[in-house]
C-alpha positions in Angstrom: -2.9 -81.7 -9.9 0.6 -80.4 -9.6 3.8 -82.2 -8.5 5.5 -81.8 -5.1 9.3 -82.0 -4.9 10.7 -82.7 -1.5 14.1 -81.0 -1.7 17.1 -81.0 0.7 18.6 -77.5 1.1 21.9 -78.8 2.6 23.4 -78.0 6.0 23.2 -74.2 6.0 25.7 -72.9 3.4 23.5 -71.9 0.4 26.3 -73.1 -2.0 25.9 -76.7 -0.8 22.5 -77.3 -2.3 22.4 -79.5 -5.4 22.1 -78.0 -8.9 18.7 -79.7 -9.3 17.4 -78.5 -6.0 18.3 -74.9 -6.9 16.7 -75.2 -10.3 13.5 -76.4 -8.7 13.4 -73.5 -6.2 13.8 -71.1 -9.2 10.9 -72.8 -11.1 8.5 -73.3 -8.1 5.1 -71.8 -7.9 5.1 -72.4 -4.1 8.0 -73.0 -1.7 7.3 -74.3 1.8 10.5 -74.1 3.9 12.0 -74.9 7.3 13.1 -72.3 9.7 16.8 -72.7 9.1 16.8 -72.8 5.3 19.3 -70.1 4.1 17.7 -66.8 3.1 19.9 -66.7 0.0 18.1 -69.7 -1.4 14.7 -68.2 -0.7 15.8 -65.1 -2.6 16.1 -67.3 -5.8 12.3 -67.9 -5.8 10.8 -66.4 -8.9 8.7 -63.2 -8.7 5.1 -63.9 -7.8 5.7 -67.3 -6.3 4.4 -68.0 -2.8 7.0 -68.5 0.0 5.5 -70.2 3.1 7.5 -70.6 6.4 6.4 -73.9 8.0 9.4 -74.1 10.4 9.1 -74.5 14.1 10.7 -72.0 16.5 12.5 -73.3 19.6 9.8 -74.7 21.9 7.9 -76.2 19.1 6.0 -73.1 18.0 4.8 -73.4 14.4 2.6 -75.6 12.2 2.2 -79.2 13.2 3.2 -82.0 10.7 -0.4 -82.6 10.0 -0.9 -79.0 9.1 2.1 -79.1 6.8 0.8 -82.2 5.1 -2.5 -80.5 4.5 -0.9 -77.4 3.1 1.2 -79.4 0.6 -1.9 -81.2 -0.6 -3.8 -77.9 -0.9 -1.1 -76.2 -2.9 -0.6 -79.3 -5.1 -4.3 -78.9 -6.2 -3.7 -75.2 -7.1 -0.2 -75.1 -8.6 2.0 -77.0 -11.0 5.3 -77.0 -9.1 5.4 -77.1 -5.3 8.7 -77.4 -3.5 8.9 -78.5 0.1 12.4 -77.3 1.2 14.0 -79.1 4.1 17.3 -78.3 5.8 19.9 -81.0 5.2 18.5 -84.1 3.6 14.7 -84.6 3.8 15.2 -88.4 4.4 17.8 -88.2 7.2 15.9 -87.4 10.4 13.4 -85.3 8.5 9.7 -85.7 7.8 10.1 -85.9 4.0 9.1 -89.5 3.7 6.0 -89.0 5.8 5.0 -86.0 3.7 5.4 -88.0 0.5 3.4 -90.9 1.9 0.6 -88.5 2.7 0.6 -87.0 -0.8 0.8 -90.2 -2.7 -2.1 -91.7 -0.8 -4.1 -88.7 -2.1 -3.1 -89.1 -5.7 -0.3 -86.4 -5.8 2.9 -87.1 -7.6 5.9 -86.7 -5.3 9.6 -86.8 -5.9 12.7 -86.6 -3.6 15.7 -84.4 -4.3 18.4 -85.4 -1.8 20.5 -82.8 0.1 23.8 -82.8 1.9 23.1 -84.0 5.5 24.6 -82.0 8.4 25.9 -85.2 10.0 28.4 -85.5 7.2 28.8 -81.9 6.2 29.5 -80.5 9.6 32.5 -82.8 10.4 33.8 -82.4 6.9 34.3 -78.7 7.5 36.9 -79.7 10.1 38.4 -82.5 7.9 36.7 -85.2 9.9 35.7 -88.2 7.7 33.0 -90.7 8.6 35.2 -93.5 7.4 38.8 -93.6 6.3 41.1 -96.4 5.4 43.1 -97.8 8.3 40.9 -96.1 11.0 37.2 -96.7 10.4 35.3 -98.8 7.9 31.7 -98.3 9.3 29.5 -95.4 10.5 26.2 -95.1 12.2 24.0 -92.0 11.8 21.6 -91.9 14.9 19.3 -89.6 16.7 19.8 -88.6 20.3 16.2 -87.6 20.7 13.1 -89.8 20.2 9.4 -89.3 20.4 8.3 -89.4 24.0 5.3 -91.5 23.0 7.6 -94.4 22.2 8.4 -94.8 25.9 11.8 -96.2 25.1 14.9 -95.6 23.0 15.1 -97.4 19.7 18.8 -96.7 19.5 20.7 -99.1 21.9 23.9 -97.2 22.5 25.4 -100.0 24.5 25.2 -102.4 21.6 26.2 -99.6 19.1 29.4 -99.1 21.0 30.9 -102.3 19.7 29.1 -102.4 16.4 30.6 -99.5 14.4 33.8 -97.5 14.2 32.2 -94.0 14.0 29.0 -92.8 15.6 27.4 -89.5 14.4 24.6 -88.2 16.6 21.9 -85.7 15.5 19.6 -84.0 18.0 21.6 -85.3 21.0 22.7 -82.0 22.6 20.8 -82.3 25.9 21.2 -86.1 26.2 24.9 -86.1 25.3 26.1 -87.0 28.9 23.5 -89.8 29.2 24.5 -91.2 25.7 28.2 -91.1 26.7 27.4 -93.1 29.8 25.7 -95.8 27.7 28.6 -95.9 25.2 31.1 -96.3 28.0 29.0 -99.0 29.6 29.0 -100.7 26.1 32.8 -100.9 26.1 34.1 -97.7 24.4 37.1 -96.4 26.3 36.9 -93.0 28.0 39.7 -91.5 25.8 37.6 -92.1 22.6 37.9 -88.8 20.7 34.7 -86.7 20.3 34.0 -83.6 18.2 31.0 -81.4 18.7 30.0 -79.0 15.9 27.4 -76.4 16.8 25.4 -74.6 14.1 27.7 -75.6 11.3 28.0 -73.1 8.4 26.2 -70.4 10.4 27.4 -67.2 12.0 27.1 -68.7 15.5 29.1 -71.8 14.6 31.1 -73.4 17.4 33.5 -76.3 17.8 34.6 -78.5 20.7 37.1 -81.3 20.8 36.8 -83.6 23.9 36.7 -87.2 24.9 33.9 -89.6 25.6 34.7 -89.7 29.3 34.4 -85.9 29.5 31.3 -85.5 27.3 28.3 -83.8 28.9 25.4 -81.7 27.6 26.4 -79.5 24.7 24.8 -76.5 22.9 21.9 -77.1 20.6 21.8 -77.7 17.7 25.0 -79.7 17.5 26.3 -82.7 15.6 28.4 -85.0 17.8 31.0 -87.3 16.2 32.5 -90.1 18.2 35.4 -92.3 17.1 39.1 -92.3 16.1 38.3 -90.5 12.8 38.0 -87.3 15.0 41.7 -87.6 16.0 42.8 -88.3 12.5 40.7 -85.6 10.9 41.8 -82.9 13.3 45.5 -83.9 12.8 45.1 -83.0 9.2 43.0 -79.9 10.0 45.9 -78.6 12.3 48.4 -78.9 9.4 46.5 -76.8 6.9 48.4 -73.7 5.9 45.7 -71.7 4.0 
């Protein structure tokens, strides 16, 4: 029985993967990867290794999570080193933990290799910190989209409005206006700064600076950052001279 490494590829720039993650890609017998993993990383796979695309296209076309779990188990029985390559970090709004649970329950050794999550990397490109002395001492990473089967939101944005200084939202593009309304109802002022980073580190990257009172639906995929750190970060960004 081989070992499965659940690796974070980072936010889209192939240079932002960890050294260990890259070494495992180069040593892997099989790599199962998401749709948006950089092609440059897949080019580092050794000759003869299998490369399997298990990503979903827009609209949900692609292997189900159950099918991915079964593939990981199958390949672990056939090969020594299996890499499951996730975009960003596999434990931050990814399915890496569920995959490892499935494998460990069947006697497969599994290990996590963290990656740089897009919720921190995308704002950093524009000098926006999640926390910074004198402005913000707490941050929440939350999803703007939840499984319909839950029947309710687990994230209470009204309570969150008064609980942390910075809110970073993943997968909230289509619900951005609704989320803004909840945060306003929770007490955040309409002039609270907001940054929207679309497709960070990719050719179609986009950036929008706005306020909570003006926030509506935004392009997907986007990271949405809400809080005074946006104002402070962009002030520094505007003063760069290189």
